[in-house]
C-alpha positions in Angstrom: 42.8 -20.7 4.8 41.4 -23.5 6.9 38.0 -24.0 8.5 39.8 -23.9 11.9 40.5 -20.2 11.1 36.8 -19.7 10.5 35.9 -21.4 13.8 38.3 -18.9 15.6 36.2 -16.1 14.2 33.2 -17.5 16.1 35.2 -17.8 19.2 36.7 -14.3 19.2 34.5 -11.9 17.3 31.5 -10.5 19.2 29.8 -9.8 15.9 29.1 -13.5 15.5 27.4 -14.1 18.8 24.0 -14.6 17.0 25.3 -17.1 14.4 25.6 -20.8 14.7 28.9 -22.0 13.1 28.7 -24.8 10.6 30.3 -28.2 11.3 34.1 -28.1 11.3 35.5 -28.8 7.8 32.2 -28.1 6.0 32.3 -24.3 5.6 33.8 -22.8 2.4 36.6 -20.5 3.5 38.2 -19.5 0.3 36.8 -17.9 -2.9 37.3 -21.2 -4.8 35.5 -23.2 -2.1 32.6 -20.8 -1.9 32.2 -20.8 -5.7 32.3 -24.6 -5.6 29.6 -24.7 -2.9 27.3 -22.4 -4.8 27.9 -24.4 -8.0 26.9 -27.6 -6.2 23.7 -25.8 -5.1 23.0 -25.2 -8.7 23.7 -28.7 -9.8 21.1 -30.0 -7.4 18.4 -28.2 -9.3 16.6 -29.6 -12.3 17.6 -28.2 -15.7 14.4 -26.1 -15.9 14.9 -24.6 -12.4 18.6 -24.0 -13.1 17.7 -22.0 -16.2 15.2 -19.9 -14.2 17.8 -19.2 -11.5 20.4 -18.1 -14.1 18.0 -15.8 -15.9 16.7 -14.2 -12.7 20.2 -13.7 -11.1 21.4 -12.1 -14.3 18.5 -9.6 -14.4 16.6 -11.1 -17.4 12.9 -10.4 -17.2 10.6 -13.4 -16.9 6.8 -13.7 -17.2 5.1 -14.6 -14.0 1.7 -16.0 -15.2 -0.4 -18.0 -12.7 -3.0 -20.6 -13.5 -6.1 -20.0 -11.3 -6.8 -23.7 -11.3 -3.3 -24.5 -10.1 -3.5 -21.8 -7.4 -6.6 -23.3 -6.0 -5.1 -26.7 -6.0 -2.0 -25.5 -4.2 -4.1 -23.7 -1.6 -6.0 -26.9 -0.9 -2.8 -28.8 -0.4 -1.4 -26.0 1.7 -4.5 -26.2 4.0 -3.8 -30.0 4.5 -0.2 -29.4 5.4 -1.1 -26.6 7.9 -3.7 -28.9 9.6 -1.0 -31.6 9.9 1.7 -29.2 11.2 -0.2 -26.7 13.4 -0.8 -28.7 16.6 0.9 -27.1 19.5 2.4 -24.2 17.4 1.8 -20.5 17.4 -0.5 -21.1 14.4 -3.2 -22.5 16.8 -2.9 -19.4 19.0 -3.4 -17.1 16.0 -6.3 -19.3 14.7 -8.0 -19.0 18.1 -7.6 -15.2 18.1 -8.8 -14.6 14.5 -9.3 -17.6 12.3 -10.2 -15.4 9.3 -6.8 -13.8 9.5 -4.8 -17.0 9.0 -7.2 -18.6 6.6 -7.5 -15.6 4.3 -6.6 -16.6 0.8 -4.4 -13.5 0.1 -2.5 -14.1 3.3 -1.7 -17.7 2.4 -1.0 -16.9 -1.2 1.8 -14.5 -0.1 3.6 -17.6 1.3 2.9 -19.8 -1.6 4.5 -17.3 -4.0 7.5 -16.7 -1.7 8.5 -20.3 -1.9 7.6 -20.7 -5.5 4.4 -22.6 -5.0 5.7 -25.4 -2.7 2.7 -26.0 -0.3 4.7 -27.8 2.3 7.4 -25.1 2.5 4.6 -22.5 2.6 2.9 -24.1 5.5 6.2 -24.3 7.4 7.0 -20.7 6.6 3.6 -19.5 7.8 4.3 -21.0 11.2 7.8 -19.5 11.3 6.5 -16.1 10.3 3.9 -16.1 13.0 6.5 -17.1 15.6 8.8 -14.3 14.4 5.9 -11.8 14.6 5.0 -12.8 18.1 8.6 -12.7 19.2 9.1 -9.1 17.8 5.8 -7.5 18.7 4.1 -9.7 21.3 1.1 -12.0 21.1 -1.4 -9.2 21.1 -0.2 -8.2 17.6 -0.2 -11.7 16.2 -3.2 -11.2 14.0 -2.9 -7.5 13.5 -1.3 -5.4 10.8 2.1 -4.0 12.0 2.2 -0.2 11.5 4.7 2.5 12.5 2.7 2.9 15.7 4.0 -0.6 16.7 7.7 0.5 16.3 9.8 2.0 19.1 11.6 5.3 18.7 14.9 3.4 18.0 13.1 1.2 15.4 11.9 4.3 13.6 15.3 6.0 13.8 16.8 2.9 12.2 14.1 2.9 9.5 14.8 6.6 8.8 18.6 6.1 8.7 18.5 4.4 5.3 20.4 1.4 6.4 17.7 -0.6 4.8 15.8 1.0 1.9 13.8 0.4 -1.2 15.4 2.0 -4.2 13.2 4.3 -6.3 14.2 2.5 -9.5 13.9 -1.2 -10.4 16.5 -3.5 -11.8 16.6 -4.6 -15.5 14.2 -7.5 -14.7 11.6 -5.0 -13.3 12.0 -6.1 -9.7 12.1 -3.8 -6.7 15.6 -3.4 -5.3 16.3 -3.5 -1.5 19.6 -1.9 -0.5 21.3 -2.8 2.8 24.1 -0.4 3.9 25.9 -2.2 6.7 27.9 0.8 7.9 24.7 2.5 9.0 23.5 -0.4 11.0 24.5 1.1 14.4 21.5 -0.1 16.3 20.5 -3.0 18.6 19.5 -6.2 16.8 15.9 -6.0 18.1 15.5 -2.5 16.7 16.9 -3.7 13.3 14.6 -6.7 13.2 11.4 -4.9 14.0 12.1 -2.2 11.4 13.1 -4.8 8.8 9.9 -6.7 9.5 8.0 -3.6 8.8 9.8 -2.7 5.5 9.7 -6.3 4.2 6.1 -6.7 5.1 5.3 -3.5 3.2 6.9 -5.2 0.2 5.1 -8.5 0.7 1.7 -6.8 0.6 2.3 -5.9 -3.1 0.8 -8.5 -5.4 3.3 -7.7 -8.2 6.3 -8.0 -5.9 5.0 -11.4 -4.6 5.1 -12.6 -8.2 8.4 -11.1 -9.3 10.3 -11.3 -6.1 12.9 -8.7 -5.1 16.6 -8.1 -5.6 18.5 -7.7 -2.4 21.9 -5.9 -2.3 24.1 -5.9 0.9 27.1 -3.5 0.8 29.7 -4.1 3.5 32.3 -1.6 2.1 33.7 0.0 5.2 36.9 -1.8 6.1 38.2 1.2 7.9 35.4 0.9 10.4 34.3 -1.8 12.8 31.6 -3.9 11.2 28.3 -3.2 12.8 26.4 -6.1 14.4 23.9 -7.6 12.0 20.7 -9.5 12.5 19.9 -13.1 13.0 18.6 -13.9 9.5 15.0 -14.5 10.6 13.9 -12.1 7.9 14.0 -15.1 5.6 10.8 -16.2 7.4 9.0 -13.3 5.8 6.7 -14.0 2.8 9.2 -12.5 0.4 10.8 -14.2 -2.6 14.4 -13.2 -3.1 15.1 -13.6 -6.8 18.7 -12.8 -6.1 20.9 -11.8 -3.2 24.1 -9.9 -3.8 26.7 -9.2 -1.1 29.7 -7.0 -1.9 32.5 -6.5 0.7 36.0 -5.0 0.7 37.1 -7.0 3.8 38.1 -10.7 3.5 36.9 -11.5 7.0 33.4 -10.3 5.9 33.8 -12.3 2.7 34.4 -15.4 4.8 31.4 -14.6 7.0 29.2 -14.4 3.9 30.1 -18.0 3.1 28.9 -18.9 6.6 25.7 -17.0 6.0 24.9 -19.4 3.2 24.2 -22.0 5.8 21.5 -19.7 7.3 19.7 -19.5 3.9 16.8 -21.7 3.0 17.8 -24.2 0.4 15.7 -22.5 -2.2 17.9 -19.3 -1.9 21.4 -20.8 -1.9 21.7 -20.9 -5.7 20.5 -17.3 -5.8 23.2 -15.9 -3.5 26.2 -14.1 -5.0 29.0 -12.8 -2.9 31.7 -10.5 -4.4 35.1 -9.4 -3.0 35.1 -5.7 -4.1 38.0 -3.5 -2.9 36.2 -0.3 -3.7 32.7 1.2 -4.4 33.7 1.6 -8.0 34.5 -2.1 -8.3 31.2 -3.0 -6.6 29.3 -0.7 -9.1 31.1 -2.4 -12.0 30.0 -5.9 -10.8 26.4 -4.9 -10.1 26.0 -3.0 -13.4 26.5 -6.2 -15.3 23.4 -7.7 -13.8 21.1 -4.7 -14.4 21.3 -2.8 -11.1 20.8 1.0 -11.4 24.3 1.9 -10.0 23.6 5.6 -10.1 21.5 5.0 -7.0 24.3 3.3 -5.1 26.5 5.1 -2.7 30.1 6.0 -3.8 31.3 6.3 -0.2 30.3 5.5 3.4 29.5 9.2 4.1 26.2 9.5 2.2 23.9 7.8 -0.3 22.3 9.4 -3.4 18.8 8.2 -2.5 18.7 9.9 0.9 15.9 12.3 -0.2 14.0 9.5 -2.0 14.1 7.4 1.2 13.0 10.3 3.3 10.1 10.8 0.9 9.2 7.1 1.1 9.1 7.3 4.9 6.9 10.4 4.8 4.5 8.7 2.4 4.2 5.8 4.7 3.5 8.1 7.6 0.8 9.9 5.6 -0.8 6.7 4.4 -1.0 5.3 7.9 -2.3 8.5 9.3 -5.1 8.5 6.7 -5.9 4.9 7.4 -5.8 5.3 11.2 -8.1 8.3 11.1 -10.6 6.6 8.8 -10.7 3.6 11.1 -10.9 5.8 14.1 -13.8 7.9 12.6 -15.8 4.7 12.0 -15.6 4.1 15.7 -15.4 7.4 17.5 -16.7 9.8 14.9 -14.4 12.7 15.5 -11.0 11.3 16.5 -8.9 8.3 15.9 -7.6 5.8 18.4 -4.0 7.0 17.7 -4.8 10.6 18.8 -4.0 12.0 22.3 -7.1 13.7 23.7 -7.0 16.6 26.2 -9.2 16.3 29.3 -10.2 13.2 31.3 -9.9 10.5 28.6 -7.7 8.1 30.5 -9.1 4.9 28.8 -8.7 6.2 25.2 -6.1 4.1 23.3 -4.1 7.1 22.3 -3.9 8.4 25.8 -2.9 5.0 27.2 -0.1 4.8 24.6 0.9 8.4 25.4 1.3 7.6 29.1 3.4 4.6 28.4 5.8 6.7 26.3 6.0 9.3 29.0 6.7 6.6 31.6 9.5 5.2 29.4 11.2 8.6 29.3 10.5 9.7 32.9 14.0 8.9 34.2 15.8 10.7 31.4 13.5 13.7 31.7 14.2 14.0 35.5 17.9 13.9 34.9 17.9 16.5 32.1 18.5 20.2 32.4 15.9 22.7 31.3 16.9 22.6 27.7 17.1 18.8 27.7 13.6 18.6 29.2 12.2 20.7 26.4 14.0 18.5 23.8 12.6 15.3 25.4 9.1 16.7 25.6 9.2 17.7 21.9 10.5 14.2 21.0 7.3 12.7 22.5 5.2 15.0 20.4 7.2 14.1 17.2 6.9 10.3 18.0 3.1 10.6 18.4 2.8 12.4 15.1 5.1 10.1 13.2 2.8 7.2 14.2 -0.3 8.9 12.9 -1.5 10.6 16.1 -2.5 14.1 16.9 -3.0 16.1 20.1 -6.6 17.2 20.2 -8.9 19.2 22.5 -12.5 20.3 22.3 -13.2 23.8 21.1 -16.2 26.0 22.2 -18.5 24.1 19.8 -17.5 20.7 21.2 -15.4 19.8 18.1 -12.1 18.2 18.4 -9.3 20.5 17.1 -5.6 19.8 16.7 -3.5 22.0 19.0 -0.2 23.7 18.0 3.1 21.9 18.7 3.9 24.3 21.6 0.6 23.5 23.4 1.2 19.8 22.7 4.7 20.0 24.2 3.4 21.8 27.3 0.9 18.9 27.7 3.8 16.4 27.6 5.8 18.4 30.2 2.7 18.6 32.4 2.3 14.8 32.1 6.0 14.4 33.2 5.3 16.6 36.2 2.2 14.7 37.1 4.0 11.4 36.9 6.7 12.7 39.2 4.1 13.8 41.8 2.3 10.4 41.7 5.7 8.7 42.3 6.5 11.0 45.2 3.0 10.4 46.7 3.5 6.6 46.7 
């Protein structure tokens, strides 16, 4: 198999539109060449680092002690690198918006840990991360925490699908395991990237995970189906340390593409990448069991996955956590309602009502084209979306207290808003 064959993949397969092919003659295109390339990545490491990589990729626990004096020294060097690199970058924009956000020690320490305490690499990654965040969510969210409220309906559906999920058990090294099921990735790249940003950032916020890193498993075991489009690899700009990345596939074309993906990896991750040609789920399980992965949590077919209920519970817990946080923040400002809530009455400038109107506007055309049953379904989907993102539909009772209304009344309000939007459009 020659590299010209690999180049033809880029020319003919629309799955590869988002990748940049490596220089001709440089990409490993056979199992032996790929193994040789990975071995070369290992040889470029010092003996100490090589031992660390071998232990971590084989699921052997390691202590992750940090010296406070060294941490402070690294943070000082990091600050110098940022000052040298930030001119004309998105970092200056973020700094102008909220300097405390980008200079916060916990924020910067996330990046130091993700590149294993390399201050220069951490400074570069902070800038890449902010650029990624602005590209996915807009500049207004640059110095804000990304929550479910910032995701679109499609983003949330992708998140709920289980295509990307955190397993409920850890590997033998005590690390959290992220499972990527490629056959469920039937969404646009933008939806995938926003949802992945959310899930990886939830991991990055955990101090323990910052220290231990994560184990990432990608299963592309669906040769009887067309491979779903992936994402551009920008998730490697997140402040996450990948202790090891496994890719298992039953399709040789996908195996070859995995070799190309190595060129997209930061140098620090290349020795930690393991790609396996596995003709069945059983073979994949056998391979991963050797390195301490809890294989009873892995799917045995493309039709389902055993952690479906666990993933749904994880999502529900995230919803509840954010609802609680949003309401506590809202109460500190408004007293009786949160900024995520939709308020009945003339509250046009309230944040929740503005967001509600934008959702209605985005669905107006579909609503007008739907039959009676379809209109009811669309109206209810708006109610569900507001609630998933921590909001409620509230109205004042006789004692001037805000009370949540039943779903039927909330749905009727949505339908009324659709009708009002139609009348305004006709009037103009």
